[in-house]
N, C-alpha and C positions, 0 to 999 in steps of 0.2 A: 448448546445453542450457538456458541461462538465458532463451531466448526464451519459454519457457513459464512463467516466473516473473512475478509482478506487477512492474510498472514503477514505480520510485520517481522522481517528478518533482522536479527536472529532471535528476538525475544520469544516468539510463540511457536517456532518450528519444533517438530519432533522428528524422529528418524524417518517416518513416512507421512508426515503432515507438514504442509498440505500434500494431499495424495496426487501424484502425477504418474501416469502409465506410459511407459516407453517400450513399444514393440512387445506388449503383453507382460512386461515386467514393472513392478512398482519401484519407483526410484527412491533413493535415500538422500537425506539431507545431512550434512556434516558441518559443524562449526569449528573452524580452525582459529583458536585464539592467538597462539604464538607459534613461531618457527625459529628454532635455535635461540630461544629465550627472547625473541623480539616480537612485540605485539603486532598482529596484522588484522585480526577481526574479520576474517573472510568466511563466507558460507559457500560450501561446495554442493552441487547437485550431481549425484553419481548413479551410474548403472554398473553395478559390480565394480570392475576395475577402471572403468572409463569415467572421466569427468566431463559433464555436459554443460555445466554452467558455473560461473563464479559471481558472487554478489557481495557488495559492501553492506554495512548496516543501514537501516532506515530505508529499505526497499520493501515494497509490498508485492505479494504474489496472490492472485485470486484465481483458483482453479475451476474449470468447468466441472459439472457434477460427475461426468464420466472420467475425469482426470486426463483427458487427451489434449486439452487446450488450457492456456492460462493467460490472464492479463497481468501485466507487470508495470510498475511505475516507481519512481524515486520520490520520496517525500522531500519537497524543496524547502529552501530557507524562506523565512517570512518576507523577504524582499522580492521574491520571485512571483510574477503574475501568470506567466504562460505555463500551462500544465500539459503533460503528454502521457498517454497510456498506449502501450504496445500490446499486441495480441500474437501469441505464438502457438504453433502446433508442436506438441512434445516430440512427435515422430520426425519432425524436421531438424531437430538438434543433432549435432555431430560432436565427436570427441575433440576436446581441447588438447593439442599435442604438447606444447611446451608450457605446462601448467605453472611452473615456478616463475617464468618470465611474464606470463599473463597476469599472475597475481600481483607482481610488482607494478605492472602497468596500471592495474586497478587501484592499487594503493596510491600511486603517484597522481592519478586522475580520479580522486575520490568522488567528484561530482557526477561522473558518468554512471555510477550506481551498480552496473552489472555488465557481464560479458557473456554473450551467447553467440555461438557460431552460426546458427541458422538465421535466416532472414524472417522478420515478422510477417505474419499473414496480413496484418493491417495495423494501422495506428491512427490515433485521433489526438488532436491538439486543441486546446481551448484556453481562453483567458477568463479568469474569475474577476468579477467586478463587485465592489462593495454596494450595499443597499439594493441588491437584487434578490428576489425570492427564488428565481430559477433562471437558467440560461438555456437557450436552444443550441444544440450541437448536432451536426449531421454525422451520425455514427455510420461507418462502413457496415455493410450488411453482415460481415463476418462477426461483428460484436453482438448481433442480435440473438445469438444462442444464449446469452446471459440475461437472467432476470435482474432485478434491482440489486446493486451492491453499493457499498459505502466507502467513501474516500475521505480521509481526514487530512486537513492541510491548514495553512494560514493564508488569509487574504489581506494584503496590505490595505490599510484605511477602512477596515470593516465597519467601523462606527463613525458617524459624523459627530463632531464635538466630543471626541473621546477623552476620557481621563487619561493622563500620560501613563498611568500604571496598568491600564487595560491591555490585554493581549487580543489576538486576532484569529483564534482558532475557530474553524467551522467544520461541521460534518456534512458531506455532500451525499445525497442520494442520487446515484448514477443509474439512469433507466434508458439503456440503449434502444429498446423497442419503442420508446416515446420520443427519442431524440432530444431528451431533456436531462438536465442536472439540476436538482433542487438543493438549495443552499440553506443550511441551518446553523447560524452563528451560535456558539455555545456560551450564552450570556452567563449562565451559572458559574462557568469556569473563568471566562475572560474578565468578568467584572468582580470576581471574588477578591476580598482583602485577606482571606485566611490561607489560601493555597500558595505554595511556593512554586511558581510556574517555571522556574528553571530546573526544578527538581521533580515536580509532578507534571505530567503531560498526558493528554488524551492520545490514545494510539489507534483504536479501531472501533468499528461499530457494526451492528447488524440489526435485523428487526425481530422482535419477539413474536413468534408465530401465534401465540395465544392471545396477546393483548393488542398486537398491531403497532406497538410503540417501539421507538428506537432504543436499543440497549447498547452500552459501550463499555470499554475497558481503558485503563490507563496505567502508566508506570507510577508506582508508589501511591495508588489511590484505589478505592473500592470500585467494583463494577457499579454501573448506574443505569437507571431506566428513566427516559425523558417523558415529559407530559406530551399532550397532543400538539403543542407548538413545535416540538423538536428542539427547543432552545433552553428549556429549564426542566427541573424536576417536577 
């Protein structure tokens, strides 16, 4: 069921998941942990001998059902309000020539998240505001090939009169065809006194096709299904 969820790099990727098709070939994902004994933690997107993309950790990729397009975004720190999603056509990507140099640039500028040589087909930026059930976002027409997908992030000041120990994680239902993003604060997680939130964190979500409820995954926690509110079990 989580095959329809955005993939968080490098935790969920497999050799050909998420599936992207480049000029009728299925691309491969490769995680490079170290080079010459030095940790780099870079993900490569490859077509046989060519490298078409380089990615840092905590980058999301959400592929279209035919594998010809993908949305991509960097999970931002909790202090960031402005979010951005870019949309690429796989066939617009081209080979990265000086791979070693570009890897180093990505390591030095970790916040950039990824390096792709092609230009995005479209992009959308939005600011998440606390105490909102949804926000209206004017998605470019190119995004409307996608049905609902889910975006996990932190929203500063998510709760009024919050306990200092609470966190600000929310799962967003992104619906380009409606020009809306629905916001579901994860009360069960943010307000928990049992979870170690520096060690356990929510990574991604999708919708259970049978129940219609949001289901999610996290690092060092069990998969979960939320109730009708989208905020609690």
